[in-house]
C-alpha positions as CSV (number, residue, x, y, z in Angstrom):
1,M,-30.3,6.8,-1.0
2,A,-29.9,9.4,2.0
3,G,-31.2,12.1,-0.3
4,A,-32.2,10.5,-3.8
5,S,-33.1,7.3,-5.2
6,S,-30.8,5.3,-6.9
7,L,-32.5,5.7,-10.0
8,E,-32.4,9.4,-9.8
9,C,-28.7,9.1,-8.9
10,R,-27.9,6.8,-12.1
11,S,-29.6,9.2,-14.5
12,S,-27.7,12.2,-13.2
13,V,-23.9,10.6,-12.9
14,A,-24.6,9.2,-16.4
15,G,-25.5,12.8,-17.7
16,I,-22.1,13.5,-16.4
17,I,-19.8,10.3,-17.7
18,G,-21.8,9.1,-19.9
19,E,-24.3,6.0,-19.6
20,E,-21.6,3.6,-20.7
21,N,-19.6,4.4,-18.0
22,V,-22.3,3.7,-15.2
23,T,-23.6,0.8,-13.9
24,S,-26.5,0.1,-11.2
25,D,-26.5,-3.9,-12.2
26,P,-26.2,-6.1,-8.9
27,A,-23.9,-8.6,-11.1
28,R,-21.5,-6.0,-12.4
29,L,-21.1,-4.4,-9.0
30,A,-20.4,-7.6,-7.2
31,S,-17.2,-7.5,-9.3
32,Y,-15.9,-4.6,-6.8
33,F,-16.6,-6.6,-3.7
34,A,-14.1,-9.7,-2.6
35,S,-17.0,-11.6,-1.5
36,R,-19.0,-11.3,-5.0
37,H,-22.1,-10.5,-3.2
38,E,-24.6,-8.6,-5.3
39,P,-25.2,-5.0,-3.9
40,T,-28.5,-3.5,-4.6
41,G,-28.5,0.2,-3.6
42,L,-25.1,1.0,-5.1
43,V,-24.4,2.8,-8.2
44,A,-20.9,2.5,-9.8
45,A,-19.0,5.6,-11.9
46,C,-15.9,5.5,-14.1
47,P,-15.0,9.0,-14.6
48,A,-12.2,9.8,-17.2
49,E,-11.0,13.2,-16.0
50,T,-10.9,15.2,-13.2
51,E,-13.5,17.5,-14.4
52,E,-16.2,14.9,-14.2
53,V,-15.2,13.9,-10.7
54,Q,-16.1,17.2,-9.5
55,R,-19.2,17.4,-10.8
56,I,-20.2,14.0,-9.5
57,V,-19.0,15.2,-6.1
58,E,-20.9,18.6,-6.6
59,H,-24.3,16.5,-7.3
60,C,-23.3,14.0,-4.6
61,N,-22.9,16.8,-1.9
62,A,-26.1,18.9,-2.9
63,S,-28.2,15.8,-2.8
64,A,-26.6,14.0,0.6
65,V,-25.5,10.8,-1.4
66,P,-22.7,9.1,0.1
67,L,-19.5,8.2,-2.1
68,F,-17.4,5.5,-1.6
69,T,-13.7,5.2,-2.8
70,T,-11.0,2.5,-2.1
71,Y,-7.1,2.6,-2.2
72,D,-7.4,-1.0,-2.6
73,K,-8.6,-3.5,-5.4
74,Y,-11.7,-4.7,-3.4
75,F,-14.4,-2.0,-1.3
76,P,-14.7,-3.2,2.1
77,E,-17.5,-5.8,2.7
78,E,-19.3,-3.0,5.0
79,V,-20.3,-1.4,1.6
80,I,-22.4,-3.9,0.1
81,S,-25.3,-3.3,2.2
82,Q,-25.0,0.5,2.0
83,T,-26.3,3.2,-0.9
84,G,-24.4,5.7,-2.5
85,V,-22.2,6.2,-5.9
86,L,-18.8,3.7,-6.2
87,L,-16.0,5.8,-7.8
88,D,-14.0,3.7,-10.4
89,F,-10.4,5.8,-11.1
90,H,-9.2,3.2,-13.5
91,R,-10.5,5.6,-16.8
92,M,-8.0,8.2,-15.2
93,N,-4.9,6.5,-16.3
94,R,-3.0,8.8,-18.0
95,I,0.7,9.7,-17.0
96,E,0.6,13.7,-17.5
97,R,4.3,14.6,-17.1
98,I,7.6,12.8,-16.4
99,D,10.1,15.4,-15.0
100,S,13.3,13.7,-15.5
101,K,15.1,16.7,-14.5
102,N,13.7,16.9,-11.0
103,L,13.2,12.7,-10.6
104,C,9.3,12.9,-10.3
105,V,6.3,11.9,-12.2
106,H,3.0,13.5,-12.3
107,V,0.1,10.5,-12.7
108,Q,-3.5,10.0,-12.7
109,R,-5.3,8.0,-10.2
110,G,-5.8,5.0,-12.5
111,V,-2.3,5.0,-13.6
112,T,-0.5,1.1,-12.8
113,F,2.8,0.0,-11.8
114,E,2.8,-1.9,-14.9
115,Q,2.2,1.1,-17.1
116,L,4.4,3.6,-15.1
117,E,7.5,1.3,-15.5
118,E,6.6,0.5,-19.1
119,A,6.9,4.4,-19.3
120,L,10.1,5.2,-17.2
121,E,12.3,2.6,-18.6
122,P,12.9,4.2,-22.1
123,E,13.8,7.4,-19.6
124,G,16.2,5.3,-18.0
125,L,14.3,5.7,-14.6
126,T,12.2,3.3,-12.1
127,A,10.0,3.9,-9.2
128,L,10.0,1.9,-6.2
129,V,8.6,-1.6,-5.8
130,P,5.6,-2.3,-3.3
131,A,6.0,-4.9,-0.8
132,A,2.2,-5.5,-0.2
133,A,0.2,-4.1,-2.3
134,R,-3.8,-4.7,-2.4
135,T,-4.0,-2.3,-6.0
136,N,-2.2,-1.8,-8.8
137,S,-2.9,1.9,-8.9
138,V,0.5,3.6,-8.3
139,V,-1.4,6.8,-6.7
140,C,-3.4,4.7,-4.1
141,Y,-0.4,3.2,-3.0
142,A,1.6,6.1,-2.4
143,V,-1.1,8.3,-0.8
144,S,-1.9,5.0,1.5
145,R,1.9,5.2,2.8
146,G,2.3,1.6,1.4
147,M,5.5,-0.5,1.9
148,N,8.0,-0.9,-0.5
149,L,10.8,-3.2,-0.8
150,A,13.6,-0.9,-0.9
151,A,12.4,0.7,2.2
152,A,15.5,0.4,3.9
153,K,17.1,3.2,2.0
154,Y,14.2,5.2,0.9
155,P,11.3,7.0,2.8
156,E,7.8,5.0,3.1
157,V,5.6,8.0,1.7
158,Q,6.6,8.3,-2.3
159,A,4.2,10.9,-3.3
160,S,3.4,14.4,-2.6
161,N,1.9,17.6,-4.8
162,M,-1.8,15.7,-5.0
163,K,-4.8,16.9,-6.6
164,V,-8.0,16.6,-4.2
165,V,-11.3,16.9,-4.9
166,L,-13.1,18.5,-2.2
167,Q,-16.6,18.5,-0.8
168,D,-17.9,21.1,-2.9
169,G,-16.2,20.3,-6.0
170,R,-13.6,22.4,-5.6
171,I,-9.5,21.7,-6.2
172,H,-7.0,21.7,-3.5
173,L,-3.2,21.3,-4.9
174,T,-1.0,20.5,-2.1
175,G,2.6,20.8,-1.5
176,G,4.4,23.5,-4.0
177,H,1.6,22.8,-6.5
178,A,-0.1,25.2,-4.4
179,I,2.2,27.9,-5.6
180,S,2.8,26.7,-9.6
181,E,1.9,23.2,-11.4
182,E,4.1,24.1,-13.5
183,T,7.6,24.7,-11.6
184,S,7.4,23.8,-8.5
185,D,7.3,20.1,-7.3
186,W,8.4,20.7,-3.5
187,K,7.2,17.9,-1.4
188,E,5.9,20.3,1.5
189,D,3.1,23.0,1.9
190,G,4.9,26.1,2.8
191,G,3.2,26.8,6.1
192,P,0.7,24.6,8.3
193,N,1.4,21.2,6.5
194,L,-2.2,20.3,5.0
195,S,-1.1,18.0,2.6
196,K,-0.5,15.2,5.2
197,W,-4.2,15.4,6.0
198,Y,-4.8,13.2,2.8
199,L,-2.0,10.4,3.4
200,G,-3.3,7.3,4.6
201,S,-6.6,8.7,5.5
202,D,-8.6,7.0,2.6
203,D,-10.5,10.1,1.0
204,I,-12.4,10.9,4.1
205,F,-11.5,14.8,3.8
206,G,-11.4,14.8,-0.2
207,L,-11.0,12.6,-3.3
208,V,-7.1,12.2,-4.4
209,V,-7.2,12.3,-8.1
210,R,-3.7,12.7,-9.0
211,A,-0.3,13.0,-7.4
212,S,3.6,13.2,-8.0
213,I,5.6,10.5,-7.7
214,W,9.5,10.1,-6.8
215,I,11.2,8.7,-9.4
216,Y,15.1,7.4,-9.9
217,P,17.9,6.8,-11.8
218,R,18.2,3.0,-13.0
219,F,21.8,2.4,-11.8
220,E,24.3,0.5,-13.9
221,G,25.6,-1.2,-10.2
222,R,22.1,-3.0,-9.6
223,S,21.9,-6.3,-8.1
224,F,19.9,-8.8,-6.0
225,E,21.5,-11.5,-4.1
226,G,20.3,-14.3,-1.7
227,Y,21.9,-16.2,1.0
228,G,20.7,-19.1,2.6
229,F,20.6,-19.4,6.9
230,S,19.6,-22.3,9.1
231,D,18.1,-20.4,11.1
232,S,16.5,-16.7,11.5
233,G,18.2,-15.2,14.1
234,E,21.7,-14.4,12.1
235,A,19.3,-13.4,9.0
236,L,17.6,-11.2,11.3
237,G,20.6,-9.6,12.5
238,L,21.7,-8.6,9.3
239,V,18.6,-7.3,8.0
240,K,19.1,-4.9,11.0
241,E,22.7,-4.3,10.8
242,L,23.7,-4.1,6.5
243,P,21.1,-1.0,6.2
244,R,22.7,1.1,8.8
245,L,25.8,0.4,7.0
246,D,24.5,2.1,3.9
247,L,25.1,-1.2,1.9
248,T,21.9,-2.0,1.0
249,A,18.3,-0.5,-0.8
250,E,16.4,-3.4,-0.3
251,C,17.1,-5.8,3.1
252,L,14.6,-8.6,3.6
253,V,14.5,-11.9,5.0
254,M,12.0,-15.1,4.2
255,N,11.4,-18.2,5.4
256,R,11.0,-21.3,3.2
257,A,7.2,-20.7,2.8
258,A,7.1,-17.0,1.8
259,L,10.2,-17.8,-0.6
260,A,8.9,-20.6,-2.4
261,A,5.2,-18.4,-3.1
262,R,7.3,-16.0,-4.5
263,L,9.3,-18.0,-6.6
264,D,6.2,-20.7,-7.2
265,V,8.7,-23.4,-6.7
266,G,8.5,-26.5,-4.0
267,E,10.0,-25.8,-0.9
268,E,12.4,-28.9,-0.8
269,S,15.1,-26.8,-2.9
270,L,15.2,-24.3,-0.9
271,P,16.9,-23.3,2.9
272,P,14.8,-22.3,5.7
273,W,15.5,-18.8,5.7
274,T,16.8,-16.6,2.8
275,L,18.5,-13.2,3.2
276,V,17.6,-11.2,0.4
277,V,20.1,-8.2,-0.7
278,G,19.4,-5.7,-3.3
279,I,22.0,-3.5,-4.3
280,E,22.3,-0.2,-6.6
281,A,24.8,2.5,-7.0
282,F,27.8,3.1,-9.7
283,R,29.7,0.3,-10.6
284,E,32.5,0.7,-8.6
285,L,30.8,1.9,-5.3
286,A,28.2,-1.5,-5.9
287,D,30.9,-3.6,-6.6
288,Y,32.6,-2.3,-2.8
289,R,28.7,-3.0,-1.1
290,S,28.6,-6.3,-2.2
291,R,32.0,-7.4,-1.3
292,K,31.0,-5.9,2.4
293,V,27.3,-7.9,2.3
294,H,29.6,-11.3,1.4
295,E,32.0,-10.7,4.1
296,A,29.1,-10.0,6.6
297,V,27.2,-13.1,5.4
298,E,30.3,-15.3,5.8
299,A,31.2,-14.1,9.2
300,A,27.3,-15.1,10.1
301,G,27.3,-18.4,8.5
302,G,25.3,-17.9,5.3
303,S,25.8,-19.2,2.3
304,V,24.9,-18.2,-1.4
305,L,22.0,-19.5,-2.8
306,G,22.4,-21.3,-6.3
307,A,22.3,-19.4,-9.9
308,D,18.8,-20.7,-10.6
309,L,17.5,-19.2,-7.4
310,Q,19.6,-15.8,-8.0
311,T,17.9,-15.5,-11.6
312,G,14.7,-15.9,-9.7
313,L,14.9,-13.6,-7.1
314,A,16.2,-10.7,-9.3
315,A,13.0,-11.2,-11.4
316,V,10.5,-11.1,-8.6
317,M,12.3,-8.0,-6.7
318,Q,11.8,-5.9,-9.8
319,R,8.0,-6.6,-9.9
320,P,5.3,-5.8,-7.7
321,W,4.3,-8.1,-4.6
322,Y,0.4,-8.1,-4.3
323,I,-1.8,-9.4,-1.8
324,E,-4.7,-11.1,-3.1
325,N,-6.1,-12.8,-0.3
326,G,-7.4,-11.9,3.2
327,A,-5.4,-14.3,5.3
328,W,-2.6,-12.2,5.7
329,T,-1.6,-9.4,8.0
330,S,1.4,-7.0,8.4
331,Y,2.8,-4.6,11.4
332,H,5.8,-2.5,12.3
333,T,7.9,-2.8,15.4
334,L,11.6,-2.6,16.5
335,F,13.9,-5.6,16.0
336,K,14.6,-6.1,19.3
337,R,10.6,-6.9,19.8
338,V,9.9,-9.5,17.2
339,P,10.5,-12.3,19.6
340,E,8.1,-11.1,21.5
341,F,5.4,-10.9,18.5
342,E,6.5,-14.4,17.7
343,T,5.5,-15.9,20.9
344,I,2.1,-14.5,20.2
345,L,1.9,-15.6,16.7
346,T,3.3,-19.1,17.7
347,R,0.6,-19.5,20.9
348,Q,-2.6,-18.2,18.2
349,M,-1.6,-21.0,15.8
350,Q,-0.7,-23.7,18.4
351,Q,-4.2,-22.8,19.6
352,A,-5.7,-23.3,16.0
353,A,-3.9,-26.2,14.8
354,I,-1.8,-24.6,12.2
355,A,1.5,-25.7,11.4
356,S,4.2,-22.9,11.7
357,E,5.8,-24.0,8.7
358,S,3.2,-23.4,6.6
359,V,3.1,-19.7,7.6
360,G,4.9,-17.5,5.1
361,R,7.1,-15.0,7.1
362,T,8.8,-12.0,5.5
363,Y,10.6,-9.6,7.3
364,I,11.6,-5.8,5.7
365,A,13.9,-3.1,6.9
366,H,12.7,0.2,6.5
367,G,14.4,3.3,7.9
368,L,18.0,2.4,7.8
369,G,17.5,-0.8,9.6
370,R,15.6,1.7,12.5
371,A,12.3,-1.0,12.3
372,V,11.5,-3.9,10.5
373,C,7.9,-5.0,9.0
374,C,6.9,-8.3,10.0
375,Q,4.2,-9.6,7.3
376,Y,2.3,-13.3,7.5
377,D,1.0,-15.0,5.0
378,F,-1.4,-17.6,6.1
379,S,-3.2,-18.8,2.9
380,G,-3.5,-22.3,2.7
381,S,-2.7,-23.1,6.5
382,G,-6.2,-22.6,7.5
383,G,-5.3,-19.2,9.3
384,E,-8.5,-17.2,7.8
385,G,-10.9,-14.7,8.6
386,A,-11.3,-14.4,12.6
387,F,-7.9,-16.0,13.1
388,V,-6.5,-13.1,11.7
389,E,-8.9,-10.3,12.6
390,D,-8.0,-12.0,16.8
391,L,-4.1,-12.0,15.8
392,E,-4.0,-8.6,14.7
393,I,-5.7,-7.2,17.7
394,E,-3.7,-9.3,20.0
395,L,-0.5,-8.0,18.4
396,A,-1.5,-4.3,18.1
397,G,-2.9,-4.5,22.0
398,A,0.6,-5.7,22.7
399,G,2.5,-2.7,21.0
400,A,2.8,-4.0,17.5
401,L,2.0,-0.9,14.5
402,Y,-0.5,-1.3,12.0
403,D,-0.6,2.2,10.5
404,R,-3.8,1.7,8.5
405,P,-5.9,-0.5,10.4
406,Q,-9.4,-1.8,8.9
407,G,-12.7,-3.3,10.2
408,R,-12.4,-4.7,13.7
409,L,-8.6,-3.8,13.7
410,A,-9.2,0.2,13.5
411,E,-12.4,-0.1,16.0
412,H,-10.2,-1.7,18.5
413,I,-6.9,0.7,17.8
414,Y,-9.1,4.1,17.6
415,G,-11.0,3.2,20.6
416,T,-8.0,3.2,23.0
417,V,-6.9,6.8,21.4
418,P,-10.7,9.1,21.8
419,A,-8.4,12.3,21.5
420,Y,-7.4,11.6,18.2
421,V,-11.0,9.9,16.8
422,S,-12.2,13.9,18.1
423,Q,-9.4,15.3,16.2
424,I,-10.0,13.1,13.4
425,K,-14.1,14.8,13.5
426,R,-13.1,18.0,14.0
427,I,-11.4,17.8,10.5
428,K,-14.0,16.1,9.1
429,D,-17.1,18.6,10.3
430,T,-14.5,21.0,8.1
431,M,-13.5,18.8,5.4
432,D,-16.8,17.0,4.6
433,E,-19.4,18.5,6.7
434,R,-22.3,16.5,4.9
435,R,-20.2,13.0,5.3
436,I,-20.3,12.0,2.0
437,F,-16.9,10.7,1.7
438,N,-16.7,7.3,2.6
439,P,-19.0,7.3,5.5
440,G,-18.0,5.5,8.6
441,R,-14.5,5.5,7.7
442,P,-11.8,4.6,9.5
443,V,-14.8,4.3,12.6
444,K,-18.1,4.6,12.9
445,E,-18.0,7.5,15.3
446,V,-16.4,9.6,12.6
């Protein structure tokens, strides 16, 4: 390692959290990587308390030992060849407090979506459902600004009041918790907003170990409705317009391949395109919104899906959407630019001999219909690895917004904005001068 051997580091970390919670076994370390390659210079540590994280950070800072974390299920492949400590937060899985009056819940980093929903259901509360999670950690997904299915109604960022371990082991409490953890859950800092440094930053400035997550009432008038369309144009038009009329919480359209994968059914029973609408409100208002949606769909030529498909849709819309493979990409854009980016996608698929109908396509409205999140699933179509990377780079070059680029895409995007990288580096110099937090991210220059 940079300042200490693997053996020395392992011994020190084991002294902090216990021998049973540390491993340097290559076979066990391989489980932290999608490729299952066996690292030889890493140590994995599973702390259970913030104080243990602080002590590990203090040790690594003093010894100049890199610390690696991830907001995803797997660590980036480039970490395999590194030396340092992998932090696994699954033991930090305590729901510290459910504040039903102020509609927020304070959770540690290891709390899962399933665990949180189980705790919230008796309270008549719920959290937003992720639309593209590469992790089951509520905090990691929220802090990475992950897309939610109900983004048409609710803002993308659902986390605030973070507890962050800094390079010297001290704690930075963000938002209203900087004043009081007991009485204040205000989302923003009271002056220059330093909290936002940690959103989407992959722990390069400090390690987020807890956050306040926004929660919501479970409305009596809650329903999900699916409508079939023969082409995408009319369906996408409704995905744009229905949220602008404040009729929907979730509003998205999927092609046959995407819906079949979600429902785990054969494609032959599905329409070419399906509009999915989630409605929530008090009963009378929910009924009104449902009628208005039906009228708009009928005018656009859509038809109601069968009862079995409706039941399946309602089930999948209320549980997390996980991304299990690398043959997938997602970007944000304006509705009017979707055809332009679809042209790029079509050309790339033709060159790679990928059948258009084999690619799952999902378009999710967000920001009250101001923009759309375009998701493409190439699993099983042959579009993997370099194909996805090349596609992302071309789409980004044409103006598609990737809000958390990784790997080659990050190098490409940040290479076009050197002033932005310079600012990140300046903050990094202040927050992590020894470069122990995820060195090399988001780009090697930082």
